[in-house]
Backbone as numpy.savetxt, mean C-alpha at the origin, in Angstrom:
# Nx Ny Nz CAx CAy CAz Cx Cy Cz
1.48 13.86 1.51 1.97 14.16 2.88 1.18 12.45 2.94
2.27 12.04 4.23 2.49 10.67 5.00 1.39 10.69 5.90
0.16 9.15 5.85 -1.10 8.77 6.54 0.08 8.31 8.01
-0.26 8.68 8.78 -0.12 8.49 10.47 -1.20 7.92 11.47
-1.07 6.78 11.29 -1.15 5.45 11.93 -1.34 6.24 13.46
-2.09 5.94 14.05 -2.13 6.64 15.79 -2.09 5.87 16.40
-1.59 6.18 18.10 -0.97 4.50 19.25 -2.24 3.61 18.70
-3.55 3.89 19.41 -3.97 3.02 19.20 -4.33 2.10 18.03
-4.20 2.35 16.99 -4.57 2.06 15.73 -3.13 1.26 15.19
-2.13 1.08 16.54 -0.58 0.83 16.49 -0.83 -0.64 17.15
-0.76 0.00 17.90 -1.16 -1.40 19.20 -2.35 -2.04 19.25
-2.90 -1.46 17.92 -3.56 -3.11 17.81 -3.90 -3.81 17.01
-2.94 -3.48 16.13 -2.18 -3.83 15.01 -0.99 -5.42 15.47
-0.09 -4.41 16.82 0.61 -5.14 16.89 0.67 -6.21 17.93
-1.35 -6.15 19.03 -1.62 -6.21 19.13 -2.75 -8.37 18.76
-2.13 -7.87 17.62 -3.08 -8.72 16.27 -1.99 -9.96 15.75
-0.91 -9.74 15.92 0.17 -10.24 15.72 0.42 -12.73 16.71
0.74 -13.04 16.07 0.80 -14.41 16.38 1.59 -13.80 17.87
1.68 -14.42 18.48 2.42 -14.54 19.54 4.19 -15.11 19.06
4.43 -15.93 18.52 5.57 -15.63 17.78 6.08 -14.98 16.28
5.04 -13.51 16.59 6.13 -12.83 15.24 7.33 -12.06 16.12
7.90 -11.78 14.38 8.94 -10.88 14.88 8.66 -9.85 15.17
9.65 -8.34 15.09 10.23 -7.39 15.48 9.79 -7.22 13.49
10.33 -7.65 12.66 10.35 -7.39 11.47 8.78 -8.13 10.87
8.12 -9.08 11.67 6.23 -9.19 11.35 5.83 -7.83 11.64
6.10 -7.09 12.81 4.96 -6.02 12.82 5.52 -4.29 12.60
6.98 -4.94 11.76 7.23 -3.49 10.86 7.18 -3.71 9.70
6.45 -4.65 9.45 6.11 -4.85 7.93 4.10 -4.66 8.31
4.18 -5.30 9.11 2.33 -4.57 9.25 2.24 -3.21 9.17
2.89 -2.85 10.09 2.56 -1.41 10.20 3.07 -0.88 9.17
3.59 -1.54 8.38 4.36 -0.39 7.02 3.06 -0.49 6.02
2.46 -1.95 6.01 1.38 -2.23 5.11 0.21 -1.48 5.99
-0.02 -1.56 6.64 -1.29 -0.18 7.40 -1.38 0.66 6.48
0.24 1.62 7.04 0.34 2.81 7.21 0.47 3.08 5.29
0.42 2.30 4.24 0.51 2.16 2.71 -0.79 2.06 2.46
-1.96 1.58 2.89 -3.13 1.41 2.02 -3.66 2.77 3.06
-3.22 3.10 4.44 -4.21 4.48 4.87 -3.95 5.58 3.75
-2.30 5.64 3.79 -2.18 6.72 2.48 -2.71 6.75 1.34
-3.27 6.00 0.38 -3.95 4.97 -0.42 -5.07 6.03 -0.25
-6.00 5.58 1.19 -7.41 5.69 1.10 -7.39 7.58 1.23
-6.24 7.72 1.87 -6.41 9.08 2.04 -6.22 9.45 0.61
-5.76 9.09 -0.93 -5.16 9.71 -1.41 -7.26 9.79 -2.25
-7.66 8.11 -1.86 -8.67 8.11 -2.74 -9.62 9.14 -2.19
-9.64 9.05 -0.66 -10.27 10.82 -0.38 -10.09 12.46 -1.00
-8.97 12.16 -1.72 -8.49 13.33 -1.98 -8.69 13.40 -3.40
-8.55 12.58 -4.22 -9.79 12.60 -4.82 -8.35 12.45 -6.26
-6.83 11.57 -5.49 -5.97 11.79 -6.45 -5.34 10.85 -6.88
-6.74 9.98 -7.61 -6.18 8.49 -8.59 -6.14 8.55 -10.12
-6.05 7.15 -11.21 -5.68 7.13 -11.66 -6.34 6.25 -12.17
-7.40 6.98 -13.48 -9.00 6.67 -14.03 -8.14 5.10 -14.21
-9.05 3.69 -13.75 -8.76 3.00 -14.23 -8.31 2.08 -15.59
-9.65 2.98 -17.13 -8.65 2.86 -17.91 -7.19 3.56 -18.58
-6.54 4.23 -17.49 -5.06 5.03 -17.93 -4.28 3.83 -17.35
-5.48 3.16 -16.05 -3.60 1.97 -15.55 -3.58 0.76 -17.02
-4.70 0.72 -16.68 -5.08 -0.50 -18.62 -3.99 -0.32 -19.30
-3.93 0.84 -20.07 -3.46 1.51 -21.47 -2.16 1.08 -21.18
-1.76 2.29 -19.63 -0.21 2.61 -19.50 0.55 0.47 -19.00
-0.25 -0.55 -18.27 0.62 -1.73 -18.17 0.35 -2.00 -19.46
-1.09 -1.97 -20.48 -0.73 -2.66 -22.10 0.85 -2.15 -23.32
1.14 -0.50 -22.34 2.33 -0.34 -23.19 3.24 -1.17 -23.14
3.23 -1.54 -21.21 4.45 -2.36 -20.50 4.77 -3.33 -20.66
3.11 -3.70 -21.23 3.53 -5.17 -21.96 4.61 -5.51 -23.09
3.71 -4.50 -24.06 4.24 -5.06 -25.39 5.47 -4.57 -25.29
6.57 -3.56 -25.31 7.51 -3.00 -24.27 8.53 -4.50 -23.86
7.70 -5.17 -23.18 8.36 -6.82 -22.64 8.30 -7.62 -23.48
7.94 -7.86 -24.13 7.21 -8.58 -25.12 7.75 -8.49 -25.80
8.19 -7.44 -27.33 10.01 -6.66 -27.94 11.16 -6.59 -27.23
10.89 -6.79 -25.90 12.51 -7.43 -24.62 12.72 -6.24 -24.35
11.98 -4.94 -24.69 13.06 -3.15 -24.83 12.96 -2.51 -22.70
C-alpha cells in the first residue's frame, strides 16, 4: 500500500523549496517524502528486515563483487 501525502504535506514541502526550485525539484522532494512515509508505515506494520540479515546479505553481495560475479 503506497503511503499518501496529504495536501497540507504537499503544500508545506513545496513552500519550503527555494524560490529558484524547478518542477523537477518539487517532484523529487515529494517522491522522497512519499518514500520516507512509506518506510515509516512499513516499520509501523513490522515489515522490516532485521539488521543482522541486511549485514549478511551485503556481505554475500560484496563477496560476489570481489569474485566478479
